[in-house]
C-alpha positions as CSV (number, residue, x, y, z in Angstrom):
1,M,-14.5,18.3,36.9
2,H,-16.6,14.9,36.3
3,L,-18.6,17.6,34.1
4,K,-15.9,19.1,32.4
5,F,-15.1,15.2,30.8
6,T,-18.5,14.8,30.3
7,R,-19.2,17.2,28.4
8,H,-15.3,16.9,25.9
9,K,-16.6,12.6,25.4
10,P,-18.3,13.1,22.6
11,R,-14.8,15.0,21.3
12,L,-12.8,12.5,22.5
13,V,-14.1,9.5,21.2
14,I,-14.4,10.9,18.2
15,I,-10.9,11.8,17.8
16,A,-10.0,8.1,19.3
17,F,-12.1,6.6,16.8
18,A,-9.9,8.7,13.8
19,V,-6.8,7.6,15.8
20,F,-7.8,4.4,15.3
21,L,-8.9,3.9,11.7
22,S,-5.3,6.2,10.5
23,A,-4.0,3.2,12.9
24,I,-5.5,0.7,10.7
25,F,-5.4,2.1,7.2
26,G,-2.0,3.2,8.0
27,C,-0.4,-0.2,8.4
28,G,-1.3,-1.2,4.9
29,G,0.8,1.5,2.9
30,P,3.9,-0.3,2.0
31,S,1.9,-3.6,1.0
32,H,0.0,-1.2,-2.4
33,D,3.3,0.9,-2.8
34,I,5.5,-2.5,-3.6
35,V,3.0,-3.8,-5.8
36,G,3.3,-4.4,-9.5
37,K,7.3,-5.5,-11.2
38,W,10.4,-4.8,-10.3
39,R,14.2,-5.5,-11.8
40,M,16.9,-5.4,-10.9
41,S,18.4,-1.9,-11.3
42,G,20.9,-2.0,-14.4
43,D,20.3,-5.0,-15.9
44,A,17.2,-5.1,-18.6
45,N,17.3,-9.4,-19.2
46,A,17.2,-9.7,-14.8
47,M,14.9,-12.0,-13.4
48,V,11.9,-9.9,-12.8
49,W,9.4,-9.8,-9.3
50,E,6.0,-9.3,-8.8
51,F,4.2,-8.2,-6.0
52,S,0.0,-8.8,-6.3
53,K,-1.9,-6.9,-3.7
54,D,-3.2,-11.0,-2.3
55,R,0.7,-11.1,-1.1
56,S,1.8,-13.3,-2.9
57,V,5.2,-12.9,-5.2
58,L,6.2,-14.4,-7.9
59,I,10.2,-14.3,-8.4
60,G,11.1,-15.1,-12.1
61,Q,9.8,-18.8,-11.7
62,M,9.1,-19.0,-8.3
63,R,5.8,-18.2,-5.8
64,G,5.8,-16.9,-2.9
65,R,4.1,-15.0,0.1
66,Y,5.5,-12.0,1.5
67,S,4.5,-9.6,4.4
68,F,5.4,-6.6,6.2
69,G,7.7,-6.9,10.0
70,D,8.0,-4.1,11.6
71,R,11.1,-1.4,11.0
72,N,9.9,-1.3,7.5
73,R,11.0,-4.9,7.2
74,V,9.6,-7.4,4.6
75,K,9.0,-11.6,5.1
76,I,9.1,-13.3,1.6
77,E,8.6,-16.9,1.9
78,T,9.3,-19.2,-0.8
79,P,8.8,-23.4,-0.6
80,F,12.7,-23.0,-0.8
81,A,13.9,-20.9,2.0
82,T,12.4,-17.6,3.8
83,F,14.2,-14.2,3.9
84,V,13.9,-11.4,5.6
85,Y,14.8,-7.7,4.3
86,Q,15.6,-4.4,5.4
87,M,13.6,-2.4,3.1
88,E,14.1,0.9,1.2
89,L,11.1,1.9,-1.1
90,S,11.6,5.8,-2.8
91,G,9.2,6.2,-5.8
92,D,9.8,3.4,-8.2
93,H,13.0,2.5,-6.7
94,M,13.2,-0.4,-4.3
95,I,16.8,-1.8,-2.1
96,L,16.1,-4.7,-0.2
97,R,19.0,-5.0,2.8
98,E,20.7,-8.9,3.9
99,P,21.1,-8.5,7.8
100,N,24.4,-9.8,6.8
101,G,24.2,-6.3,4.7
102,S,24.6,-6.7,1.0
103,K,21.0,-5.7,-1.3
104,L,19.3,-6.1,-4.0
105,A,18.3,-2.7,-5.8
106,L,15.1,-3.4,-8.0
107,T,12.9,-0.4,-10.2
108,R,9.9,-1.0,-10.9
109,I,8.9,-2.2,-14.6
110,K,6.5,0.6,-16.3
111,E,3.6,-1.2,-17.3
112,I,2.8,0.3,-21.0
113,T,-1.1,1.2,-21.4
114,K,-2.9,1.3,-24.5
């Protein structure tokens, strides 16, 4: 039995390494999807939320930091308050639900490239 394990050990190491890399790179997924400018859906004059790659966020004129938790939660920390939302992200639409059930529906602002 020991001989079989030794023979398959290189494959097991490669598989374990692949799983490890998937876990590392998979954890950063939502942060790339959230990066960009967002606005409350249906209101062209609503405040803009801008999420950056460096985990900073600008909400109107208020600066803060964001981080991801388990179960699709995002935490936004500003100098004035900390908010935790349940995040639903689908393409250019994002819903942030507060623990009390109220929600913010945001739509990605398309950048026009020249």
